[in-house]
C-alpha positions in Angstrom: 0.0 0.0 0.0 1.2 3.5 -0.9 -0.2 6.8 0.3 -0.3 10.0 -1.8 -1.2 13.5 -0.7 -2.3 16.5 -2.7 -2.9 20.0 -1.6 -6.2 21.5 -2.6 -5.4 24.9 -1.2 -2.0 26.5 -1.1 -0.6 28.4 1.9 -0.5 32.2 1.4 2.6 34.3 1.8 2.9 35.8 5.4 2.0 39.3 4.2 -1.3 38.1 2.9 -2.6 36.3 6.0 -6.3 36.5 6.7 -8.8 34.1 8.3 -9.3 32.2 5.0 -5.6 31.9 4.4 -5.1 30.1 7.7 -7.0 27.1 6.3 -5.3 24.5 4.1 -6.9 21.4 2.8 -5.1 18.3 1.6 -6.5 15.0 0.3 -5.0 11.6 1.1 -5.3 8.4 -0.9 -4.1 5.0 0.1 -3.9 2.7 -2.9 -2.6 -0.6 -4.2 0.7 0.1 -5.9 0.3 -2.8 -8.4 -3.3 -2.1 -9.5 -3.6 1.6 -8.6 -6.9 0.8 -6.9 -8.0 3.2 -4.2 -8.3 1.5 -0.8 -8.9 4.5 1.5 -9.3 8.3 1.3 -9.7 11.2 3.6 -9.5 15.0 3.6 -7.2 16.9 6.0 -8.0 20.4 7.2 -5.0 22.3 8.6 -6.1 25.3 10.7 -3.2 27.6 11.6 -3.9 29.0 15.0 -0.5 30.8 15.2 -1.3 33.1 12.3 -5.0 33.0 12.9 -4.7 34.7 16.2 -3.1 37.7 14.5 -6.2 38.4 12.4 -9.3 37.1 14.3 -10.6 35.1 17.3 -10.7 31.3 17.3 -14.4 31.0 16.7 -14.4 33.3 13.6 -11.3 31.5 12.3 -13.1 28.1 12.5 -16.3 29.6 11.1 -14.6 30.1 7.7 -15.5 26.5 6.7 -18.5 24.4 7.6 -16.2 21.4 8.3 -14.0 23.3 10.7 -16.8 25.1 12.4 -18.0 21.9 14.0 -14.8 22.0 16.1 -15.3 25.6 17.4 -17.0 24.4 20.5 -13.8 22.8 21.7 -12.1 26.1 22.0 -12.4 29.5 23.7 -12.3 32.6 21.5 -8.6 32.9 22.7 -7.5 29.7 20.9 -7.4 27.6 24.1 -9.4 24.4 24.7 -12.4 25.2 26.9 -11.8 24.3 30.6 -14.2 21.3 30.3 -12.5 19.9 27.2 -8.9 20.5 28.6 -9.8 18.8 31.8 -11.4 15.8 30.1 -8.3 15.4 27.8 -5.9 16.4 30.5 -4.3 18.8 27.9 -3.3 22.3 29.0 -0.6 23.1 26.4 -0.9 25.8 23.7 -2.1 24.5 20.4 -0.6 26.1 17.3 -2.5 24.1 14.7 -5.7 22.1 14.5 -5.5 19.2 12.1 -8.9 17.7 11.3 -9.3 14.3 9.6 -12.6 14.5 7.6 -14.5 12.0 5.5 -12.2 9.0 6.1 -13.5 6.3 3.8 -12.2 2.7 3.5 -13.4 0.7 0.5 -15.9 -2.1 1.4 -13.5 -4.8 0.2 -10.7 -3.4 2.4 -12.7 -2.8 5.6 -11.3 -4.6 8.6 -7.8 -4.5 7.3 -6.7 -1.5 9.6 -6.3 0.8 6.6 -7.9 3.7 8.5 -5.3 3.3 11.3 -2.5 3.0 8.7 -3.7 6.2 7.0 -4.0 8.1 10.4 -0.5 6.8 11.5 1.0 8.1 8.2 -0.7 11.5 8.6 0.7 11.7 12.1 4.2 10.7 11.0 4.4 13.1 8.1 2.4 16.2 9.1 1.8 16.4 12.8 4.1 18.0 15.3 4.0 18.3 19.1 2.1 21.6 19.1 -0.7 20.2 16.9 -4.1 18.8 17.9 -5.3 16.0 15.7 -9.1 15.7 15.7 -11.9 13.9 13.9 -15.6 13.3 14.3 -17.0 9.8 14.8 -19.4 10.0 11.9 -20.2 6.8 10.0 -20.5 7.7 6.3 -22.9 4.8 5.7 -25.6 3.4 8.0 -25.3 6.3 10.4 -27.1 5.3 13.6 -26.3 5.9 17.3 -24.9 2.3 17.5 -22.6 2.7 14.5 -21.4 6.1 15.8 -20.6 4.6 19.1 -18.8 1.7 17.5 -16.7 4.1 15.4 -15.9 6.2 18.4 -14.7 3.1 20.3 -12.5 2.1 17.4 -10.9 5.6 17.3 -10.3 5.3 21.1 -8.6 2.0 20.5 -6.0 3.7 18.3 -5.3 6.5 20.7 -8.0 9.2 20.3 -9.8 10.6 23.3 -13.5 11.6 23.5 -13.9 15.3 24.1 -17.5 15.1 25.2 -18.5 17.4 22.4 -20.5 16.3 19.3 -18.8 12.9 18.9 -15.5 14.7 18.4 -12.3 12.8 19.4 -8.8 14.3 19.6 -5.3 13.0 19.8 -3.0 15.5 21.5 0.6 15.1 20.5 2.2 16.2 23.8 
């Protein structure tokens, strides 16, 4: 299995920083090198808090995109985890970048082969540093019921994510 990444938005020069330029989106694709068949895909949303705090508050920064806005309730306007979330996660360190894994899909014929874990591990290894917060929402793309959501959340917990107590969002602090 190989994994390829492609940027769908390009970072702006520092002089052009505004709330929209603090969002970068990348797609990831895990595929069979011999057949080129796609096995798993996801989108990655990188939200730059360090530059974002120079131009707006955290909620307005996350409100730029519908995907990132779901995560606004984890943070205060001052770019810190809310007290409740920080206590639940036991995470009190500054976060410089929020990285959201969105729409993680594994092909039916490849489900159960830990491809989602392999993809997440590769994202962490290549793109995540110790001041980032990696987050995702337990949201089954097919057969979305409370039971499948709970099952997916338990799977993410088994690979190191922690429940935030907010909207089925789980995070994986890097510190």
